[in-house]
VEXLUM-665461 format. One record per residue (C-alpha): residue number from 0; residue in one letter; x, y, z. Coordinates in steps of 0.02 Angstrom, whole numbers, plus 50000, padded with zeros to 5 digits. Example, Ala and Ser with C-alpha at 12.3 -4.5 7.8 and 13.67 -1.06 7.14 Angstrom:
2
<0; 'A'; <50615; 49775; 50390>>
<1; 'S'; <50684; 49947; 50357>>
//
This chain:
209
<0; 'X'; <52535; 48671; 47373>>
<1; 'X'; <52706; 48588; 47415>>
<2; 'X'; <52635; 48425; 47350>>
<3; 'X'; <52595; 48513; 47184>>
<4; 'X'; <52778; 48586; 47168>>
<5; 'X'; <52840; 48413; 47190>>
<6; 'X'; <52727; 48357; 47048>>
<7; 'X'; <52783; 48497; 46940>>
<8; 'X'; <52965; 48483; 46974>>
<9; 'X'; <52964; 48298; 46942>>
<10; 'X'; <52869; 48311; 46785>>
<11; 'X'; <52978; 48440; 46709>>
<12; 'X'; <53135; 48343; 46779>>
<13; 'X'; <53084; 48188; 46691>>
<14; 'X'; <53013; 48277; 46524>>
<15; 'X'; <53179; 48381; 46508>>
<16; 'X'; <53307; 48260; 46582>>
<17; 'X'; <53447; 48380; 46633>>
<18; 'X'; <53567; 48249; 46646>>
<19; 'X'; <53539; 48177; 46485>>
<20; 'X'; <53547; 48345; 46408>>
<21; 'X'; <53710; 48379; 46479>>
<22; 'X'; <53779; 48207; 46415>>
<23; 'X'; <53724; 48231; 46235>>
<24; 'X'; <53792; 48432; 46243>>
<25; 'X'; <53960; 48368; 46310>>
<26; 'X'; <53973; 48254; 46160>>
<27; 'X'; <53912; 48388; 46020>>
<28; 'X'; <54023; 48527; 46092>>
<29; 'X'; <54191; 48419; 46109>>
<30; 'X'; <54284; 48521; 45999>>
<31; 'X'; <54223; 48696; 46071>>
<32; 'X'; <54313; 48806; 46182>>
<33; 'X'; <54253; 48837; 46369>>
<34; 'X'; <54187; 49007; 46321>>
<35; 'X'; <54100; 48935; 46158>>
<36; 'X'; <54015; 48808; 46274>>
<37; 'X'; <53961; 48934; 46397>>
<38; 'X'; <53889; 49046; 46270>>
<39; 'X'; <53795; 48905; 46176>>
<40; 'X'; <53731; 48831; 46347>>
<41; 'X'; <53656; 48999; 46413>>
<42; 'X'; <53592; 49053; 46248>>
<43; 'X'; <53515; 48882; 46234>>
<44; 'X'; <53424; 48884; 46398>>
<45; 'X'; <53358; 49050; 46377>>
<46; 'X'; <53282; 49000; 46207>>
<47; 'X'; <53202; 48844; 46280>>
<48; 'X'; <53132; 48930; 46441>>
<49; 'X'; <53043; 49062; 46319>>
<50; 'X'; <52981; 48919; 46207>>
<51; 'X'; <52916; 48821; 46364>>
<52; 'X'; <52841; 48986; 46448>>
<53; 'X'; <52735; 49017; 46283>>
<54; 'X'; <52669; 48849; 46270>>
<55; 'X'; <52627; 48857; 46463>>
<56; 'X'; <52545; 49030; 46448>>
<57; 'X'; <52458; 49011; 46286>>
<58; 'X'; <52445; 48817; 46245>>
<59; 'X'; <52281; 48794; 46324>>
<60; 'X'; <52195; 48943; 46244>>
<61; 'X'; <52260; 48881; 46071>>
<62; 'X'; <52185; 48708; 46097>>
<63; 'X'; <52014; 48784; 46171>>
<64; 'X'; <52023; 48882; 46005>>
<65; 'X'; <52024; 48706; 45930>>
<66; 'X'; <51884; 48639; 46027>>
<67; 'X'; <51986; 48524; 46128>>
<68; 'X'; <51916; 48509; 46307>>
<69; 'X'; <52018; 48481; 46461>>
<70; 'X'; <51975; 48320; 46492>>
<71; 'X'; <52053; 48272; 46315>>
<72; 'X'; <52195; 48367; 46356>>
<73; 'X'; <52225; 48271; 46521>>
<74; 'X'; <52194; 48112; 46434>>
<75; 'X'; <52301; 48145; 46286>>
<76; 'X'; <52433; 48210; 46398>>
<77; 'X'; <52436; 48066; 46516>>
<78; 'X'; <52453; 47953; 46366>>
<79; 'X'; <52603; 48056; 46296>>
<80; 'X'; <52694; 48064; 46457>>
<81; 'X'; <52664; 47880; 46490>>
<82; 'X'; <52746; 47836; 46336>>
<83; 'X'; <52893; 47949; 46371>>
<84; 'X'; <52908; 47865; 46541>>
<85; 'X'; <52908; 47692; 46477>>
<86; 'X'; <53048; 47734; 46354>>
<87; 'X'; <53141; 47811; 46482>>
<88; 'X'; <53128; 47652; 46601>>
<89; 'X'; <53182; 47546; 46453>>
<90; 'X'; <53314; 47669; 46398>>
<91; 'X'; <53256; 47704; 46227>>
<92; 'X'; <53229; 47852; 46138>>
<93; 'X'; <53099; 47902; 45999>>
<94; 'X'; <53132; 48078; 45983>>
<95; 'X'; <53024; 48133; 46117>>
<96; 'X'; <53144; 48193; 46246>>
<97; 'X'; <53298; 48172; 46140>>
<98; 'X'; <53372; 48211; 45962>>
<99; 'X'; <53342; 48060; 45832>>
<100; 'X'; <53478; 47993; 45747>>
<101; 'X'; <53462; 48108; 45595>>
<102; 'X'; <53444; 48263; 45694>>
<103; 'X'; <53607; 48211; 45791>>
<104; 'X'; <53696; 48188; 45647>>
<105; 'X'; <53642; 48371; 45574>>
<106; 'X'; <53682; 48458; 45737>>
<107; 'X'; <53859; 48390; 45734>>
<108; 'X'; <53883; 48481; 45559>>
<109; 'X'; <53805; 48647; 45622>>
<110; 'X'; <53938; 48776; 45704>>
<111; 'X'; <53809; 48837; 45835>>
<112; 'X'; <53688; 48720; 45919>>
<113; 'X'; <53603; 48848; 46050>>
<114; 'X'; <53446; 48838; 45954>>
<115; 'X'; <53433; 48676; 45877>>
<116; 'X'; <53458; 48544; 45931>>
<117; 'X'; <53494; 48616; 46117>>
<118; 'X'; <53356; 48737; 46130>>
<119; 'X'; <53238; 48621; 46042>>
<120; 'X'; <53209; 48470; 46050>>
<121; 'X'; <53332; 48428; 46184>>
<122; 'X'; <53270; 48547; 46316>>
<123; 'X'; <53105; 48613; 46255>>
<124; 'X'; <53050; 48442; 46176>>
<125; 'X'; <52869; 48375; 46154>>
<126; 'X'; <52863; 48315; 46319>>
<127; 'X'; <52909; 48457; 46404>>
<128; 'X'; <52806; 48574; 46307>>
<129; 'X'; <52650; 48447; 46324>>
<130; 'X'; <52682; 48435; 46516>>
<131; 'X'; <52692; 48640; 46528>>
<132; 'X'; <52510; 48648; 46438>>
<133; 'X'; <52447; 48501; 46554>>
<134; 'X'; <52512; 48568; 46705>>
<135; 'X'; <52443; 48736; 46686>>
<136; 'X'; <52284; 48680; 46612>>
<137; 'X'; <52268; 48566; 46768>>
<138; 'X'; <52298; 48717; 46879>>
<139; 'X'; <52174; 48827; 46801>>
<140; 'X'; <52089; 48961; 46910>>
<141; 'X'; <52233; 48935; 47042>>
<142; 'X'; <52347; 49077; 47040>>
<143; 'X'; <52460; 48999; 47169>>
<144; 'X'; <52461; 48817; 47082>>
<145; 'X'; <52508; 48900; 46925>>
<146; 'X'; <52646; 49010; 46995>>
<147; 'X'; <52714; 48832; 47055>>
<148; 'X'; <52710; 48765; 46870>>
<149; 'X'; <52804; 48905; 46799>>
<150; 'X'; <52920; 48920; 46947>>
<151; 'X'; <52968; 48736; 46931>>
<152; 'X'; <52996; 48743; 46741>>
<153; 'X'; <53103; 48883; 46761>>
<154; 'X'; <53203; 48793; 46910>>
<155; 'X'; <53221; 48651; 46807>>
<156; 'X'; <53288; 48749; 46666>>
<157; 'X'; <53412; 48842; 46771>>
<158; 'X'; <53469; 48660; 46836>>
<159; 'X'; <53496; 48607; 46666>>
<160; 'X'; <53599; 48752; 46627>>
<161; 'X'; <53704; 48723; 46774>>
<162; 'X'; <53710; 48536; 46708>>
<163; 'X'; <53772; 48595; 46543>>
<164; 'X'; <53905; 48705; 46614>>
<165; 'X'; <53970; 48558; 46703>>
<166; 'X'; <53935; 48441; 46570>>
<167; 'X'; <54118; 48363; 46561>>
<168; 'X'; <54130; 48339; 46742>>
<169; 'X'; <53959; 48272; 46775>>
<170; 'X'; <53970; 48140; 46627>>
<171; 'X'; <54150; 48100; 46704>>
<172; 'X'; <54073; 48070; 46881>>
<173; 'X'; <53918; 47974; 46841>>
<174; 'X'; <53973; 47880; 46673>>
<175; 'X'; <53834; 47804; 46566>>
<176; 'X'; <53778; 47681; 46702>>
<177; 'X'; <53745; 47807; 46823>>
<178; 'X'; <53655; 47936; 46687>>
<179; 'X'; <53540; 47788; 46648>>
<180; 'X'; <53507; 47752; 46814>>
<181; 'X'; <53448; 47930; 46853>>
<182; 'X'; <53340; 47920; 46698>>
<183; 'X'; <53266; 47750; 46741>>
<184; 'X'; <53212; 47829; 46911>>
<185; 'X'; <53124; 47965; 46850>>
<186; 'X'; <53044; 47871; 46715>>
<187; 'X'; <52954; 47760; 46845>>
<188; 'X'; <52897; 47941; 46928>>
<189; 'X'; <52843; 48007; 46770>>
<190; 'X'; <52739; 47846; 46721>>
<191; 'X'; <52654; 47857; 46889>>
<192; 'X'; <52616; 48042; 46867>>
<193; 'X'; <52542; 48001; 46680>>
<194; 'X'; <52430; 47880; 46743>>
<195; 'X'; <52361; 48000; 46871>>
<196; 'X'; <52316; 48129; 46737>>
<197; 'X'; <52250; 47989; 46619>>
<198; 'X'; <52132; 47934; 46770>>
<199; 'X'; <52080; 48131; 46784>>
<200; 'X'; <52050; 48148; 46616>>
<201; 'X'; <51937; 47995; 46600>>
<202; 'X'; <51847; 48037; 46750>>
<203; 'X'; <51814; 48213; 46695>>
<204; 'X'; <51757; 48162; 46528>>
<205; 'X'; <51596; 48104; 46569>>
<206; 'X'; <51612; 47931; 46484>>
<207; 'X'; <51602; 47844; 46653>>
<208; 'X'; <51421; 47916; 46683>>
//
């Protein structure tokens, strides 16, 4: 069980990227007052948590209704997380765990960024949504493991909220290089986890006999 907690925490930490989100948040709220930043951060994290919980609890049922098997979910989820992990290692961004240039430009013109782009796609992005569905499906039938997934998800969102509240200080402490180093380390871990999901999906698909 401690191992599954570790897997879930590492996966959500990598796909949400609290430090990266905090850096973007600091840039987007540079002209806001401390009270406004605090309000936006808390509301954004609450909304993101609700979105991710919705995907975690209902995502597999929706996919099952579409005729998508657990093996296919593991394989597809592994590929998605692998691509995100590779992007993190090489310091690139396609919008899977961050905003695109067009989204960032639109966000700078919005008076309130709590829902967009903070809650989604910065916190509850495609990678985090896919990870929530995949981890919950992988823990199917085991209440303790599913509890570990939900607990890990909420723990990372709470940590993300703390990073947002300290975004300016965190950015000053780590700098651009420090933020990229953290992202690359967790990118490597995410790649390893993604490959394991991929192997499990192929093994359970029956394609290998």
